[in-house]
RODO-2510 file (C-alpha; in nm, 4 decimals, decimal comma):
residues 473
     n   res          X          Y          Z
     1     m     8,6793     4,2274     5,7416
     2     l     8,4356     4,4473     5,8477
     3     t     8,0888     4,3627     5,7129
     4     g     7,7227     4,5682     5,7433
     5     h     7,7389     4,7759     5,4489
     6     s     7,4756     4,6417     5,1262
     7     a     7,6382     4,8090     4,8654
     8     a     8,0193     4,9071     4,7890
     9     v     8,1993     5,1315     5,0493
    10     r     8,2874     5,4669     4,8709
    11     s     8,4938     5,6005     5,1587
    12     v     8,6888     5,5368     5,4834
    13     a     8,8546     5,7692     5,7562
    14     f     8,9648     5,7689     6,1174
    15     s     8,9282     5,9780     6,4010
    16     s     9,1870     6,1877     6,5251
    17     d     9,2876     5,9643     6,8117
    18     a     9,2115     5,6280     6,5920
    19     a     8,9557     5,5031     6,8051
    20     l     8,6985     5,5372     6,5466
    21     l     8,6577     5,4554     6,1707
    22     a     8,3834     5,5871     5,9455
    23     s     8,2448     5,4478     5,6014
    24     g     8,0157     5,5451     5,3553
    25     s     7,8576     5,3456     5,0943
    26     d     7,6361     5,3536     4,8198
    27     d     7,3499     5,2214     5,0548
    28     n     7,3108     5,5707     5,1500
    29     t     7,4710     5,4834     5,5022
    30     v     7,7666     5,6340     5,7240
    31     r     7,8736     5,3197     5,9402
    32     l     8,1147     5,3859     6,2315
    33     w     8,2982     5,1125     6,3925
    34     d     8,5725     5,0634     6,6729
    35     a     8,8743     5,0947     6,4800
    36     d     9,0481     4,8544     6,7626
    37     t     8,8166     4,5626     6,7837
    38     g     8,5791     4,6153     6,4602
    39     a     8,2687     4,6389     6,7014
    40     p     8,0168     4,8267     6,5578
    41     r     7,9386     5,1745     6,6809
    42     g     7,6829     5,3303     6,5129
    43     v     7,5093     5,3908     6,1949
    44     l     7,4100     5,6899     6,0206
    45     t     7,1177     5,7372     5,8183
    46     g     6,9747     6,0375     5,6480
    47     s     7,1715     6,0983     5,3145
    48     t     6,9679     6,0429     4,9886
    49     g     7,2334     5,9444     4,7913
    50     s     7,5682     5,7546     4,7786
    51     v     7,7749     5,8590     5,0526
    52     r     8,1262     5,9184     4,8644
    53     s     8,3158     6,1252     5,1450
    54     v     8,3673     6,1253     5,5125
    55     a     8,5680     6,3402     5,7532
    56     f     8,5706     6,3747     6,0997
    57     s     8,6349     6,7172     6,2875
    58     p     8,9913     6,7590     6,4615
    59     d     8,8115     6,7231     6,8193
    60     g     8,6562     6,4258     6,7271
    61     t     8,3205     6,5501     6,8458
    62     q     8,1416     6,5653     6,4859
    63     l     8,1247     6,3815     6,1525
    64     a     8,1266     6,5204     5,7971
    65     s     8,0021     6,3259     5,5076
    66     a     7,9019     6,3972     5,1371
    67     g     7,7891     6,3053     4,8287
    68     e     7,5528     6,2113     4,5362
    69     d     7,2651     6,4149     4,7449
    70     n     7,4417     6,6907     4,6616
    71     a     7,4609     6,7888     5,0275
    72     v     7,7485     6,7701     5,3223
    73     r     7,5962     6,6851     5,6300
    74     l     7,7546     6,7310     5,9927
    75     w     7,6843     6,4517     6,2107
    76     d     7,7100     6,4737     6,6253
    77     l     7,9038     6,1554     6,7184
    78     g     7,7853     6,1953     7,0953
    79     t     7,4016     6,1037     6,9911
    80     k     7,4839     5,9479     6,6389
    81     t     7,2575     6,2479     6,4967
    82     q     7,2244     6,4835     6,2148
    83     t     7,3109     6,8445     6,3150
    84     t     7,2949     7,0725     5,9839
    85     a     7,2817     6,9972     5,6289
    86     l     7,5300     7,2060     5,3898
    87     t     7,3154     7,2904     5,0861
    88     g     7,4485     7,4893     4,7648
    89     p     7,6565     7,2122     4,5568
    90     t     7,4755     7,1023     4,2254
    91     n     7,6308     6,8053     4,1878
    92     t     7,7890     6,5019     4,3419
    93     v     8,0584     6,6084     4,6412
    94     a     8,3250     6,3912     4,5692
    95     d     8,5882     6,5244     4,8689
    96     i     8,5523     6,6844     5,1924
    97     a     8,8154     6,7583     5,4418
    98     f     8,8224     7,0032     5,7774
    99     n     9,1005     7,2314     5,7922
   100     p     9,3130     7,1614     6,1484
   101     d     9,1312     7,4045     6,3646
   102     g     8,7905     7,2492     6,2699
   103     h     8,6435     7,5796     6,1881
   104     t     8,5836     7,5416     5,8198
   105     l     8,4795     7,2287     5,6131
   106     v     8,6411     7,2328     5,2125
   107     s     8,4271     7,0135     4,9263
   108     a     8,5043     6,9593     4,6391
   109     d     8,2273     6,8626     4,3270
   110     d     8,1963     6,7109     4,0380
   111     d     8,1147     7,0465     3,8163
   112     a     8,4915     7,1512     3,9200
   113     t     8,3874     7,3694     4,1873
   114     i     8,5665     7,4096     4,5698
   115     g     8,3401     7,4860     4,8623
   116     l     8,4493     7,6770     5,1536
   117     w     8,2025     7,6257     5,4820
   118     n     8,2169     7,7695     5,7797
   119     i     8,1521     7,5437     6,0782
   120     p     7,8840     7,5881     6,3467
   121     a     8,0186     7,4800     6,7164
   122     p     7,8423     7,1034     6,7987
   123     p     7,5630     7,1396     7,0385
   124     t     7,5574     7,0961     7,3393
   125     p     7,3959     6,8001     7,4429
   126     g     7,6116     6,4657     7,4474
   127     n     7,9412     6,6524     7,5013
   128     t     8,1475     6,7311     7,8027
   129     a     8,3081     7,1110     7,9027
   130     v     8,5527     6,8984     8,0569
   131     t     8,7846     6,5949     7,9672
   132     s     8,7448     6,3180     8,2645
   133     v     9,0393     6,1428     8,3969
   134     a     9,0500     5,9099     8,6237
   135     s     9,3298     5,6457     8,7850
   136     g     9,3269     5,3601     9,0044
   137     t     9,5429     5,3418     9,2935
   138     g     9,7778     5,0775     9,2590
   139     h    10,1047     5,0779     9,0514
   140     g    10,0403     4,9687     8,6753
   141     s     9,6374     5,0551     8,7243
   142     a     9,4567     5,1546     8,4317
   143     l     9,4356     5,5147     8,3662
   144     v     9,0819     5,6456     8,2061
   145     t     8,9449     5,9182     8,0126
   146     t     8,6410     6,0228     7,8614
   147     r     8,6193     6,1747     7,5299
   148     p     8,3919     6,4772     7,4255
   149     n     8,1576     6,1857     7,2284
   150     q     8,1223     6,0206     7,5585
   151     q     8,3304     5,7013     7,4737
   152     i     8,5504     5,5768     7,7602
   153     s     8,9117     5,5115     7,6765
   154     l     9,1447     5,2615     7,8835
   155     w     9,4974     5,3448     7,8401
   156     d     9,8413     5,1974     7,9839
   157     p    10,0071     5,4462     8,2431
   158     r    10,3127     5,2830     8,1829
   159     e    10,3387     5,2364     7,7957
   160     r    10,1419     5,5225     7,7427
   161     v     9,9341     5,3963     7,4820
   162     r     9,5638     5,3502     7,4456
   163     t     9,4454     4,9852     7,5225
   164     t     9,0634     5,0226     7,4449
   165     t     8,7743     5,2165     7,3607
   166     f     8,3812     5,1340     7,4586
   167     g     8,0829     5,3345     7,5576
   168     p     7,9456     5,5699     7,5616
   169     a     8,0039     5,6539     7,9041
   170     h     7,6176     5,7580     7,9882
   171     g     7,5043     5,4037     7,9287
   172     s     7,2795     5,5372     7,5798
   173     t     7,3169     5,7554     7,2649
   174     t     7,1048     6,0173     7,3570
   175     a     7,1525     6,3402     7,4287
   176     t     7,2757     6,3593     7,8035
   177     t     7,1525     6,6967     8,0164
   178     t     7,0361     6,7961     8,3559
   179     p     6,6859     6,8802     8,3708
   180     n     6,7727     7,2675     8,3223
   181     g     6,8885     7,1771     8,0097
   182     a     7,2582     7,1918     8,1101
   183     a     7,5019     6,9790     7,9526
   184     l     7,6110     6,7343     8,2189
   185     p     7,9949     6,6038     8,1970
   186     t     8,0534     6,2785     8,2998
   187     d     8,2242     6,1932     8,6245
   188     i     8,4389     5,8423     8,6216
   189     a     8,6129     5,6665     8,9060
   190     v     8,7778     5,3246     8,9203
   191     s     8,7315     5,0935     9,1559
   192     p     9,0170     4,9739     9,4226
   193     d     9,0767     4,6394     9,2338
   194     g     9,0449     4,7953     8,8592
   195     t     8,8238     4,5574     8,7127
   196     t     8,5273     4,7992     8,7141
   197     l     8,4300     5,1325     8,6310
   198     l     8,1669     5,3676     8,7710
   199     t     8,0253     5,6537     8,5358
   200     s     7,7612     5,9254     8,6117
   201     g     7,4870     5,9741     8,3811
   202     t     7,0851     6,0717     8,3295
   203     h     6,9307     5,8271     8,5226
   204     g     7,1532     5,6675     8,7583
   205     a     7,5149     5,5508     8,8038
   206     t     7,6584     5,2636     8,5746
   207     l     7,9102     5,0096     8,6229
   208     w     8,1053     4,8846     8,3772
   209     d     8,3642     4,6114     8,3399
   210     t     8,6661     4,6574     8,2164
   211     t     8,7664     4,3179     8,0641
   212     q     8,4226     4,2946     7,8693
   213     q     8,4313     4,7028     7,7965
   214     s     8,0716     4,6317     7,8705
   215     p     7,8110     4,8239     8,1109
   216     v     7,6954     4,5469     8,3501
   217     c     7,3892     4,7754     8,4921
   218     t     7,3303     5,1053     8,5663
   219     l     7,1846     5,1698     8,9659
   220     p     6,8886     5,3709     8,9136
   221     t     6,8201     5,6937     9,0692
   222     p     6,5600     5,9426     9,0488
   223     a     6,7639     6,2462     8,9412
   224     a     7,0884     6,2747     8,7212
   225     i     7,3927     6,2329     8,8788
   226     n     7,6866     6,4289     8,8982
   227     a     7,9655     6,2701     9,1071
   228     v     8,0476     5,8974     9,1510
   229     a     8,3341     5,7629     9,3510
   230     f     8,4505     5,4187     9,5188
   231     r     8,5124     5,3618     9,8666
   232     p     8,8972     5,2763     9,9067
   233     a     8,9884     4,9237    10,0078
   234     t     9,1585     4,8829    10,3414
   235     t     9,2008     4,6319    10,5919
   236     h     8,8939     4,7424    10,7772
   237     q     8,6927     4,8304    10,4632
   238     t     8,7141     4,5358    10,2359
   239     t     8,3068     4,5667    10,1435
   240     t     8,2902     4,7803     9,8032
   241     m     8,0813     5,0899     9,8077
   242     v     8,0079     5,2886     9,5686
   243     a     7,8595     5,6790     9,5970
   244     a     7,6956     5,9104     9,4152
   245     g     7,5850     6,2691     9,4183
   246     s     7,2770     6,4038     9,2738
   247     e     7,0805     6,7111     9,0778
   248     n     6,7948     6,6576     9,3617
   249     d     7,0983     6,7482     9,6505
   250     d     7,0695     6,3582     9,7725
   251     i     7,3755     6,1506     9,7864
   252     y     7,2637     5,7376     9,7117
   253     l     7,5338     5,4944     9,8540
   254     w     7,5222     5,1137     9,7323
   255     p     7,7153     4,9281    10,0279
   256     g     7,7851     4,6549     9,8422
   257     g     7,8073     4,8034     9,5074
   258     t     7,6034     4,5277     9,3092
   259     c     7,3462     4,5360     9,0711
   260     d     7,0928     4,4212     9,3077
   261     a     7,1909     4,6481     9,6358
   262     q     6,9393     4,8800     9,7430
   263     p     7,0960     5,2210     9,7813
   264     t     7,1338     5,4214    10,1194
   265     v     6,9899     5,8039    10,0933
   266     i     7,1445     6,0577    10,1996
   267     p     6,9119     6,3722    10,2212
   268     t     7,1806     6,6543    10,2909
   269     n     6,9126     6,9323    10,3055
   270     q     7,1805     7,1716    10,0845
   271     f     7,0471     7,4444     9,8730
   272     g     7,1991     7,2688     9,5044
   273     p     7,2598     6,9884     9,3234
   274     i     7,5650     6,7161     9,4770
   275     t     7,8957     6,8622     9,2558
   276     t     8,1516     6,6518     9,4134
   277     i     8,2248     6,3412     9,6576
   278     a     8,4981     6,1647     9,7571
   279     f     8,5758     5,9055    10,0465
   280     s     8,8608     5,9489    10,3033
   281     p     9,1488     5,7063    10,2619
   282     d     9,0570     5,4795    10,5357
   283     g     8,6791     5,4848    10,3538
   284     a     8,5114     5,5975    10,7077
   285     v     8,4284     5,9631    10,5648
   286     l     8,2575     6,0765    10,2583
   287     a     8,2879     6,4167    10,1647
   288     a     8,0194     6,5740     9,9907
   289     g     8,0786     6,9457     9,7679
   290     s     7,7410     7,1130     9,6949
   291     n     7,6322     7,3850     9,4312
   292     d     7,5257     7,6316     9,7456
   293     g     7,9126     7,6691     9,8199
   294     t     7,9057     7,4324    10,1271
   295     i     8,0744     7,0921    10,2033
   296     l     7,8940     6,8193    10,3897
   297     l     8,1000     6,5379    10,5490
   298     e     7,9482     6,2027    10,6178
   299     r     8,0483     5,9147    10,8381
   300     v     7,9802     5,5761    10,7048
   301     g     7,9454     5,2416    10,8978
   302     p     8,2496     4,9616    10,7843
   303     g     8,1225     4,6630    10,5953
   304     a     7,7961     4,6664    10,4252
   305     d     7,6264     4,8665    10,6324
   306     p     7,6723     5,2252    10,5545
   307     s     7,4977     5,3691    10,8957
   308     p     7,5449     5,7095    10,7646
   309     t     7,5968     5,9702    11,0370
   310     t     7,6098     6,3763    10,9365
   311     l     7,9259     6,4860    11,0972
   312     s     7,9233     6,8606    10,9763
   313     q     7,8399     7,0778    10,7122
   314     s     8,0762     7,3511    10,6314
   315     t     8,0701     7,6823    10,4378
   316     g     8,4190     7,7872    10,2961
   317     h     8,2967     7,9181     9,9557
   318     f     8,1734     8,2052     9,7855
   319     g     8,0261     7,9830     9,4843
   320     p     7,9584     7,6077     9,4023
   321     v     8,1984     7,3264     9,4890
   322     t     8,3372     7,2235     9,2018
   323     s     8,6230     6,9711     9,3552
   324     i     8,7377     6,7885     9,6685
   325     a     9,0297     6,5792     9,7737
   326     f     9,1636     6,3802    10,1032
   327     s     9,5540     6,3812    10,1288
   328     p     9,6959     6,0741    10,1404
   329     d     9,6812     6,0225    10,4985
   330     g     9,3301     6,1670    10,5578
   331     r     9,4571     6,4711    10,7730
   332     t     9,3662     6,7198    10,5324
   333     l     9,0615     6,7878    10,2453
   334     a     9,1567     7,0317     9,9730
   335     s     8,8102     7,2219     9,8245
   336     g     8,7610     7,4076     9,5248
   337     s     8,5320     7,6474     9,3878
   338     d     8,4201     7,8226     9,1013
   339     d     8,5142     8,1616     9,3366
   340     g     8,8457     8,0910     9,2260
   341     r     8,9739     7,9567     9,5862
   342     i     9,1481     7,6163     9,6856
   343     t     9,0669     7,5318    10,0680
   344     l     9,2582     7,3236    10,2773
   345     w     9,0721     7,1963    10,6008
   346     d     9,2196     7,0158    10,9205
   347     m     9,0312     6,7095    10,9211
   348     t     9,1443     6,5822    11,2562
   349     h     8,8328     6,6342    11,3963
   350     p     8,5344     6,5697    11,1133
   351     r     8,3334     6,6889    11,3403
   352     n     8,4686     7,0211    11,3640
   353     p     8,6914     7,0766    11,0679
   354     t     8,8742     7,3906    11,0807
   355     t     9,0387     7,5957    10,7736
   356     i     9,4140     7,5739    10,7770
   357     a     9,5051     7,7948    10,4704
   358     t     9,3020     7,9306    10,1187
   359     l     9,5515     7,9152     9,8102
   360     p     9,6336     8,2354     9,6460
   361     t     9,5029     8,1285     9,2814
   362     p     9,4169     8,2801     9,0545
   363     d     9,0803     8,4241     9,0116
   364     e     8,9285     8,0996     8,7503
   365     t     8,6801     7,8222     8,8619
   366     v     8,8907     7,5087     9,0019
   367     i     8,8039     7,2255     8,7848
   368     s     9,0076     6,9173     8,9539
   369     m     9,2683     6,8489     9,2440
   370     s     9,4650     6,5296     9,3315
   371     f     9,7169     6,4936     9,6100
   372     s    10,0346     6,2482     9,5484
   373     s    10,0724     5,9636     9,6643
   374     d    10,3428     6,1115     9,9197
   375     g    10,0819     6,4225    10,0311
   376     a    10,3635     6,6504     9,9275
   377     t    10,2112     6,8189     9,6314
   378     l     9,8397     6,9426     9,5271
   379     a     9,7783     6,9777     9,1769
   380     s     9,4527     7,1675     9,0830
   381     s     9,3323     7,2378     8,7200
   382     a     9,1544     7,5520     8,6139
   383     d     8,9225     7,6773     8,3226
   384     n     9,2176     7,9043     8,2525
   385     h     9,3378     7,5369     8,0829
   386     t     9,6198     7,5621     8,3544
   387     i     9,7573     7,3077     8,6333
   388     s     9,9082     7,4180     8,9516
   389     l    10,1375     7,2388     9,1878
   390     w    10,1613     7,3416     9,5399
   391     n    10,3702     7,2306     9,8107
   392     t    10,1428     7,1003    10,0738
   393     r    10,4277     6,9209    10,3118
   394     t    10,3466     7,1517    10,5781
   395     p     9,9247     7,2268    10,4963
   396     a     9,9364     7,5227    10,7133
   397     a    10,1889     7,6756    10,4872
   398     p    10,1444     7,5903    10,1444
   399     r    10,3040     7,7367     9,8256
   400     l    10,3021     7,7589     9,4873
   401     l    10,5689     7,5333     9,3071
   402     a    10,4819     7,6251     8,9227
   403     v    10,2068     7,6651     8,6813
   404     l    10,1609     7,4366     8,3706
   405     t    10,0548     7,5513     8,0612
   406     g    10,0166     7,4540     7,7140
   407     l     9,6536     7,2561     7,7551
   408     t     9,3955     7,3770     7,5129
   409     n     9,0977     7,2862     7,7041
   410     a     8,9531     7,2105     8,0789
   411     s     9,0361     6,8949     8,2112
   412     d     9,0232     6,6526     8,5338
   413     v     9,3514     6,6448     8,6628
   414     v     9,5262     6,2815     8,8463
   415     f     9,8449     6,2439     8,9969
   416     q     9,9761     5,8602     8,9020
   417     p    10,0891     5,6477     9,1829
   418     d    10,4485     5,7459     9,1579
   419     s    10,3975     6,0655     9,3119
   420     h    10,5570     6,3051     9,0278
   421     t    10,3656     6,2506     8,7054
   422     v    10,0132     6,4520     8,6642
   423     t     9,8017     6,3195     8,3948
   424     s     9,5496     6,5597     8,2382
   425     a     9,3600     6,5134     7,8633
   426     t     9,3173     6,6748     7,5856
   427     a     8,9772     6,7415     7,4274
   428     d     8,9354     6,4138     7,2618
   429     g     9,0655     6,2311     7,5872
   430     t     9,4366     6,1739     7,5132
   431     p     9,6349     6,1401     7,7761
   432     l     9,8968     6,4467     7,8642
   433     f    10,1698     6,3271     8,1450
   434     w    10,3626     6,5683     8,3148
   435     d    10,6826     6,4951     8,4719
   436     t    10,7315     6,6761     8,7883
   437     n    11,0309     6,5446     8,9320
   438     p    11,3353     6,7847     8,8699
   439     d    11,5834     6,4951     8,8370
   440     d    11,3989     6,3350     8,5840
   441     i    11,3214     6,6504     8,3841
   442     a    11,7299     6,7262     8,3933
   443     t    11,7721     6,3352     8,2606
   444     n    11,5737     6,4136     7,9859
   445     l    11,7070     6,7348     7,8801
   446     c    12,0432     6,5878     7,9121
   447     t    11,9939     6,2902     7,6783
   448     s    11,8002     6,4731     7,4246
   449     p    11,9875     6,6344     7,1130
   450     a    11,9709     6,9890     7,2154
   451     h    12,1908     6,9309     7,5307
   452     d    12,4632     6,9154     7,3280
   453     a    12,5128     7,2889     7,3608
   454     a    12,8929     7,3537     7,3316
   455     r    12,9080     7,2376     6,9708
   456     l    12,5960     7,4088     6,9067
   457     l    12,7519     7,7705     7,0333
   458     a    13,0895     7,6887     6,9044
   459     p    13,0405     7,9414     6,5938
   460     y    12,8925     8,2199     6,7925
   461     l    13,1000     8,1978     7,1249
   462     t    13,4862     8,2089     6,9740
   463     g    13,7036     8,1661     7,2635
   464     v    13,4781     8,1231     7,5039
   465     t    13,4697     7,8118     7,7294
   466     y    13,1472     7,6472     7,8098
   467     e    13,0738     7,4196     8,1273
   468     t    12,7948     7,1441     8,0574
   469     l    12,5684     7,0973     8,3498
   470     c    12,4961     6,7691     8,2154
   471     p    12,7153     6,5040     8,3411
   472     a    12,9918     6,3152     8,0710
   473     q    12,8224     6,0810     7,8475
***
């Protein structure tokens, strides 16, 4: 039983991913609820009459409400603020609905009229252009996505079901922008033991308890954070360390990864914000990509003392570095850029990394990259809504294996620990699982109803013997 309204509830609706519930009431308010736990997620005020109908946009970024004040109101679900009041009805608006593409809203009025409204795109602040995806490193580790309204969702990658949603990821419901007014995407990282999340924000990096689904604290910084990472747990690196790259060109390290830890600041002397960071698998080297197209390599000391030492600063791109990823053995670093190129670096000697290959990517910004756990494949996503798979068994001679299409938005990409499942996410934060194992794909095809080609083709190919490629059932 959900309580909170002070008068009769007139309308309810679920978001498209079933994570949020909205209710409209005679108390002139709309309330938002976590559909899993029933916890309140916000109150939308501004209506001057009973709210008779509520509807979520298909992408989950906006909510429409209408009622006895003769207006249709649009709300940004990231900031919980009204963005538009559509006026024109001369009577109570009894019902509203979005069309499937979210660009048109229809309203039904008590005076027997139907209205059609062109819906403006939601404002940029508070929403992300790229859907963030992160995963733990162990089998069974949680999969994490962020939605356009900055809600964080945890998923069971084995059952492929959402286990909980909480947030917003930036730790507040205010609009989240960089100092120059651009939208600040949410970067997210999962701790080695899977119990803690780290998210980027305008005032620092926020630690989250995945069990309590609540923020633990925000590690403050003087500038907005663009990229976050946990140091991997190894036999030599057992102390938690978190790192963050900022808009003011600096890198911040919290040696103990706790709320009372004081950060070590690494001035990078790079000519642009830090856009992406990653630890090497042994936790000894931190790589940071910058808006100026350079990559900084820092040696961080063992245990609780980072003792950062600059190893090298390499230039290999003609545009901002947008993503970096280490191979599982730490010998190769991949860097992607909005110049449309992916460069593979030999990291045998971090003080002098050398370029070993440049992948022939299309002229599109590289959004995200991830190596499979066996290092044999590199997945890269681009802003043309595709995912490319590269054979990297021999880093000096990489080759394109496949291009995955069908995405409708730009998304991060991560490999699951099984080495063959690639995960991206839709605009509303729902994961998409891509199986790249040919044997699994063949098994799925041969167990689907369509595999019985002999029976399906028999009426059209009389006198022809069909030889099935699938084993006998």
